[in-house]
C-alpha positions in Angstrom: 0.0 0.0 0.0 1.4 3.3 -1.0 1.1 6.0 1.7 2.6 9.2 3.0 6.2 8.9 4.1 7.0 9.3 7.8 9.0 12.5 7.9 10.0 11.8 11.5 11.3 8.2 11.1 14.9 9.1 10.5 14.8 7.2 7.2 15.2 9.4 4.1 11.9 9.9 2.3 13.2 8.7 -1.0 14.3 5.4 0.6 10.9 5.0 2.2 9.3 5.4 -1.2 11.7 2.9 -2.7 10.9 0.4 0.0 7.1 0.9 -0.4 7.2 0.3 -4.1 9.5 -2.8 -3.7 7.1 -4.1 -1.1 4.2 -3.8 -3.5 6.2 -5.7 -6.1 7.2 -8.4 -3.6 3.6 -8.9 -2.5 2.4 -9.2 -6.1 0.3 -6.0 -5.9 2.5 -4.5 -8.7 3.3 -7.0 -11.4 5.6 -7.0 -14.4 4.3 -4.5 -16.9 2.1 -2.6 -14.5 2.3 1.2 -14.8 3.1 3.2 -11.7 1.0 6.3 -10.9 2.3 9.5 -12.6 5.1 11.3 -10.9 2.7 14.1 -9.8 0.3 11.5 -8.4 3.1 9.9 -6.5 4.1 13.3 -5.2 0.6 13.7 -3.7 0.4 10.1 -2.4 3.8 10.4 -0.6 3.3 14.0 0.3 6.9 14.9 -0.7 8.8 17.2 -3.1 8.7 16.0 -6.8 12.5 15.7 -6.7 12.2 13.2 -3.9 9.9 11.1 -6.0 12.3 11.3 -9.0 15.2 10.3 -6.8 13.3 7.2 -5.6 12.3 6.3 -9.1 15.8 6.7 -10.4 17.1 4.3 -7.7 14.4 1.8 -8.6 15.5 2.1 -12.2 19.1 1.6 -11.3 18.3 -1.5 -9.3 16.3 -2.9 -12.2 12.8 -2.9 -10.6 11.3 -0.4 -13.0 11.8 1.2 -16.4 10.6 4.4 -17.9 9.1 5.2 -21.3 9.7 8.9 -22.3 6.4 10.7 -22.1 4.5 7.6 -21.0 5.5 6.8 -17.5 7.2 4.2 -15.3 6.5 0.5 -15.5 7.4 -2.5 -13.3 10.3 -4.3 -15.1 10.4 -7.6 -13.1 8.4 -9.8 -10.9 9.9 -10.9 -7.6 8.4 -14.3 -7.0 8.0 -14.8 -3.2 6.4 -18.0 -2.2 2.9 -17.3 -1.0 3.3 -19.8 1.8 6.3 -17.7 3.1 4.2 -14.5 3.1 1.5 -16.3 5.0 4.0 -17.6 7.6 5.3 -14.0 8.1 1.7 -12.7 8.5 1.0 -15.3 11.2 4.3 -14.4 12.9 3.5 -10.7 12.8 0.0 -11.4 14.2 1.5 -13.4 17.1 4.1 -10.7 17.8 1.4 -8.0 17.9 -0.8 -10.1 20.2 2.2 -10.5 22.4 2.6 -6.8 22.5 6.1 -6.9 20.9 6.8 -3.7 19.0 8.2 -3.6 15.5 11.7 -2.5 16.5 12.0 -5.3 19.2 10.8 -7.8 16.6 13.4 -6.6 14.1 16.2 -7.0 16.7 15.0 -10.5 17.5 14.7 -11.3 13.8 18.2 -10.0 13.1 19.7 -12.1 15.9 17.9 -15.3 14.9 18.9 -14.7 11.3 22.6 -14.3 12.2 22.6 -17.5 14.3 20.8 -19.8 11.9 
C-alpha cells in the first residue's frame, strides 16, 4: 500500500518510497508491466517534493525494478516471486508478535539475531 512517508522516522523519504514500491512488487500487488501512478500523483500520495519522487524512481530504475518510457511513465520491469506460503508464515508471525505486544523494533532486533545465528 502506497502511503505518505513518515518525515520523522529518520529514514530518508526517497528510501521509504523505494521500500514501499519494492514491497508492492514483492507482495504481487504491482506485477511486471504494471504502470506506476504518474510522478505528480506519487508526489501527492507520498506528500513529498517531486525531486524526492524522482530520486526514488531513479534508484528503482538503477536496481532494475522499474523502467521508464519517455512521455508515457514508469513500469514494473520484473516480478519478484516470493512463495505465497512464506508470506502467510510471516503474516502469522506478525500477528503473534502483535498479540504478544512486541513492538516492531524489538521484533526486528530478534529477527536479526535469529537470522545471524541460523
